[in-house]
LUMTORLO-775952 format. One line per field, with one value per residue (C-alpha): residue number from 1; residue in three letters; x, y, z. Coordinates in steps of 0.1 Angstrom, whole numbers, plus 2048, in hexadecimal, padded with zeros to 3 digits. Each point is the difference from the previous one (the first is absolute). Example, Ala and Ser with C-alpha at 12.3 -4.5 7.8 and 13.67 -1.06 7.14 Angstrom:
BEGIN
resi	(1,2) $
resn	(ALA,SER) $
X	(87B,80E) $
Y	(7D3,822) $
Z	(84E,7F9) $
! end
This chain:
BEGIN
resi	(1,2,3,4,5,6,7,8,9,10,11,12,13,14,15,16,17,18,19,20,21,22,23,24,25,26,27,28,29,30,31,32,33,34,35,36,37,38,39,40,41,42,43,44,45,46,47,48,49,50,51,52,53,54,55,56,57,58,59,60,61,62,63,64,65,66,67,68,69,70,71,72,73,74,75,76,77,78,79,80,81,82,83,84,85,86,87,88,89,90,91,92,93,94,95,96,97,98,99,100,101,102,103,104,105,106,107,108,109,110,111,112,113,114,115,116,117,118,119,120,121,122,123,124,125,126,127,128,129,130,131,132,133,134,135,136,137,138,139,140,141,142,143,144,145,146,147,148,149,150,151,152,153,154,155,156,157,158,159,160,161,162,163,164,165,166,167,168,169,170,171,172,173,174,175,176,177,178,179,180,181,182,183,184,185,186,187,188,189,190,191,192,193,194,195,196,197,198,199,200,201,202,203,204,205,206,207,208,209,210,211,212,213,214,215,216,217,218,219,220,221,222,223,224,225,226,227,228,229,230,231,232,233,234,235,236,237,238,239,240,241,242,243,244,245,246,247,248,249,250,251,252,253,254,255,256,257,258,259,260,261,262,263,264,265,266,267,268,269,270,271) $
resn	(MET,LYS,ARG,GLY,ALA,VAL,LEU,ASN,HIS,VAL,VAL,TRP,TYR,GLY,VAL,SER,THR,PHE,ILE,LEU,ILE,VAL,MET,LEU,PHE,PRO,ILE,TYR,TRP,MET,PHE,MET,VAL,SER,LEU,LYS,LEU,PRO,GLU,GLU,ILE,PHE,LYS,SER,PRO,PRO,ILE,TRP,PHE,PRO,LYS,THR,PRO,GLN,PHE,ASN,ASN,PHE,LEU,ALA,LEU,PHE,LEU,ASP,GLY,ASP,VAL,TRP,SER,LEU,TRP,ASN,SER,LEU,VAL,ILE,ALA,GLY,VAL,SER,THR,ILE,ILE,ALA,MET,VAL,LEU,GLY,THR,MET,CYS,ALA,TYR,ALA,ILE,VAL,ARG,PHE,LYS,THR,GLY,GLY,ASP,ASN,LEU,ALA,ILE,TRP,ILE,LEU,SER,GLN,ARG,MET,LEU,PRO,PRO,ILE,ALA,ILE,VAL,PHE,PRO,ILE,PHE,LEU,ALA,TYR,ALA,PHE,PHE,GLY,LEU,SER,ASP,SER,TYR,PRO,GLY,LEU,ILE,LEU,LEU,TYR,THR,ALA,PHE,ALA,LEU,PRO,TYR,VAL,VAL,TRP,MET,MET,ARG,GLY,TYR,LEU,GLU,GLU,VAL,PRO,LEU,GLU,LEU,GLU,GLU,ALA,ALA,LEU,VAL,ASP,GLY,HIS,SER,HIS,TRP,SER,VAL,LEU,TRP,ARG,VAL,THR,VAL,PRO,MET,ALA,ARG,ASN,GLY,LEU,ILE,ALA,THR,ALA,ILE,PHE,ALA,PHE,VAL,PHE,GLY,LEU,LEU,VAL,GLY,ALA,ASP,ASN,ALA,GLY,HIS,LEU,GLY,GLY,ALA,LEU,GLY,GLY,ALA,LEU,LEU,GLY,LEU,LEU,ILE,PRO,VAL,SER,TRP,ARG,ARG,ARG,SER,MET,LEU,ASP,GLN,PHE,PHE,ASN,VAL,LEU,ALA,LEU,LEU,SER,THR,ALA,ALA,ILE,LEU,TYR,SER,LEU,THR,MET,LEU,VAL,LEU,SER,TRP,LEU,SER,ALA,GLY,SER,ARG) $
X	(29A,81E,818,81D,7EC,7F6,825,809,7E6,80C,824,7F7,7EB,81A,81C,7EB,7F6,825,80B,7E3,80B,824,7F6,7E8,815,816,7E0,7F2,821,803,7DD,808,820,7ED,7E9,81C,812,825,80B,7E8,80F,81E,7F4,809,7EB,7EF,7DE,7E9,7E5,805,7EC,7F9,800,810,7EF,815,818,7E4,7F8,824,803,7E7,809,825,7F9,811,7E0,80A,81E,7E7,7EA,81E,80A,7DC,7FE,822,7FB,7DD,808,820,7EC,7E7,81B,814,7E1,7F6,824,808,7E0,806,825,7F6,7E5,81A,818,7E5,7ED,81A,820,80F,825,801,800,817,7F2,7E9,81E,815,7E5,7FE,826,800,7F2,820,813,805,7EF,81E,815,7EC,7F7,81B,7F9,7DA,805,814,7E5,7E4,813,806,7DB,7F3,7EE,80F,7E7,7E2,7E2,809,824,7F7,7E3,818,819,7E7,7F1,822,804,7DF,7FE,817,7EB,7E0,80C,80C,7E0,7E8,813,7F6,7DC,7FB,80F,7E2,7E6,7F5,80D,7E0,7EC,818,7FF,7DA,800,818,7E9,7E3,814,811,823,81C,7FD,7DB,805,819,7EA,7DE,808,822,801,7DD,808,820,7EE,80A,824,7FE,7F3,81A,81C,7F2,7FF,824,80C,7EE,80E,822,7FE,7F2,818,81E,801,800,81E,812,7F8,820,813,7EF,7DF,80F,81A,7E7,7E1,808,7ED,7E2,7FE,807,80F,7EB,816,7F4,81C,7F5,809,824,805,7F6,817,809,7ED,7E1,801,803,7E2,7EA,80B,7F9,7DD,7FA,80E,7E9,7E3,80A,804,7DD,7F3,814,7F3,7DC,807,80B,7E1,7E9,812,7FD,7DC,7F9,813,7EE,7DE,809,804) $
Y	(71B,816,7FB,7F8,7E5,7F0,800,7EF,7E5,7FA,7FD,7EA,7E8,801,7F6,7E6,7F0,800,7EF,7E7,7F7,7FC,7E9,7EB,7FD,7E3,7EC,807,7F7,7E0,7F6,809,7EB,7E2,803,806,7E9,7FC,815,81C,805,815,80D,824,815,7EE,7EF,80F,7E6,7E0,7FB,7DC,7FC,7DF,7EF,7E1,80C,7FD,7DD,7F6,806,7E4,7E9,800,7FC,821,80B,7E9,817,81C,7E9,7F5,824,809,7E2,807,825,7FB,7E6,812,821,7EF,7F1,820,814,7E9,7FF,824,80D,7ED,80C,824,7FE,7F3,81C,81B,7F6,7EC,812,7DE,804,824,81E,7F2,7DD,80D,811,7E1,7EB,818,801,7DB,80A,815,7E0,7F7,7DF,7F5,801,7E4,7EB,7E6,7F7,801,7EA,7E6,801,7FB,7E3,7F0,802,7F8,822,809,804,7FC,815,800,80A,81E,80A,800,815,819,803,809,81A,811,7FC,81E,818,7F2,805,823,80B,7F0,80F,823,7F6,7EF,81F,814,7E9,812,7EE,808,7E8,7E3,809,800,7DD,7F4,80D,7ED,7DF,7FC,7F3,812,7E6,806,826,7FE,7ED,80D,825,80B,7EE,80B,824,7FE,7EF,81A,7FE,7DA,800,818,7EC,7DF,80F,80D,7DE,7EE,817,7FD,7DA,801,819,807,7DB,7F9,817,7ED,7E0,805,7FE,7EE,7F4,7F4,7EC,7F0,7FC,807,7E2,808,824,7F6,814,814,7F2,7DE,7E7,7FE,825,7FA,7F1,821,81C,818,81D,7EA,7F6,824,80C,7E3,802,825,7FB,7E4,814,81D,7E8,7F2,823,808,7E2,80C,823,7F4,7ED,821,812,7E6,801,826,7FF,7E7,814,820,7EE,7F3,822) $
Z	(9DB,7FC,7E4,817,811,7DF,7F5,821,7FB,7DC,80B,81E,7EB,7E4,817,812,7DE,7F5,820,7FD,7DD,80A,81D,7EC,7E0,80D,808,7DE,7EF,814,7F4,7DC,801,80B,7E1,7E6,7E9,808,7E2,80B,823,7F7,7DE,7F8,800,81C,7FA,81A,7FA,7EE,7E0,809,826,80B,81D,7FC,81B,81A,7F3,7FF,826,804,7E4,809,825,809,811,81D,806,806,816,815,805,80B,818,80F,804,80E,81A,80B,803,817,816,801,809,81D,80E,7F8,810,820,801,7FA,81B,819,7F7,802,820,814,7F3,7F8,7F7,80B,7E8,7E5,7F9,7E3,7F0,804,7F0,7E3,7FC,7F7,7DE,7FA,7FD,7DB,7F7,7ED,820,810,7E2,806,825,7F9,7E1,816,81B,7E6,7F0,822,80A,7DD,7FC,7DE,7E4,816,80B,825,7F9,7EA,817,81E,7EC,7F4,823,80D,7E5,808,826,808,7EB,80F,824,7F9,7EE,818,81D,7F3,7FA,822,812,7F3,811,820,81F,813,7EA,808,825,800,7EF,81B,81B,7F0,804,7DF,7FE,7EE,7E4,7FD,801,7E3,7E8,80B,807,7F3,7DE,7F6,80A,7EA,7E3,7E6,80A,800,7DD,7F4,80F,7F2,7DD,804,80C,7E4,7E5,810,7FE,7DD,7F0,816,809,7DB,7FC,81B,7EE,7EC,821,81C,7F3,7E0,812,817,7EA,7DC,7F3,815,7F7,7DC,7E4,7E7,7E4,7F4,7F8,7DB,7FC,808,7DE,7EF,7F8,81C,7F0,7FC,824,80C,7EC,80B,824,800,7F3,819,81D,7F7,800,822,80E,7F5,814,81E,7FC,7FF,820,810,7F3,80F,821,801,7F7,81B,81A,7F6,803,823,80F) $
! end
């Protein structure tokens, strides 16, 4: 191998290793924070690995009941993803095959996500209070489904367009209805896109929906989603609360990340 080629390989692998370290460092640091004592979190120079790893933070999620906040998020994100995928796939199929709404309906549906959630929090809050949906599974599932549905329609529209029309026409000739063609021919052919869209919708409900919890979800289901700060901690000093919450949030983030890894593994195995 020529000297120049060897140098190129060294530079390539060196740059790739550096980028990999930069990308993985936040995950490593998040895991380390979850194992540190409060006084070790912001110590200077930083402690790269705690001398005595603290696994109490993982236990605290269960003992304090905060793990139910994670469970509620998983249930709400999971159910809303299933509903959004069913409705969004049917809507996308109607747009692609029957040109429902003309050429601009898909763009209009996507544009609904451009509306800031805080702009509609008051009317939705009044509606939820009137129908008794506040702080309930159905209320938050309905809300998160509305958040995810525009993205599902837009993404599935692109995947369904790639399915050959000839396959559907052949199925129709064999006596299948359009409904049967959708679920027996089109959806299986777009399986990879369906999985990718479902993962996106689930992550959206789990993470982005959690961010909106401070606005819309928090107003409509704060007690159900729960806070990661136990009531007993509010009697402590502000600094103590911050250190403990940071460690606990890192622990919760690890559980969320593991959920994402499991989903990615399952989706990769299903291809």
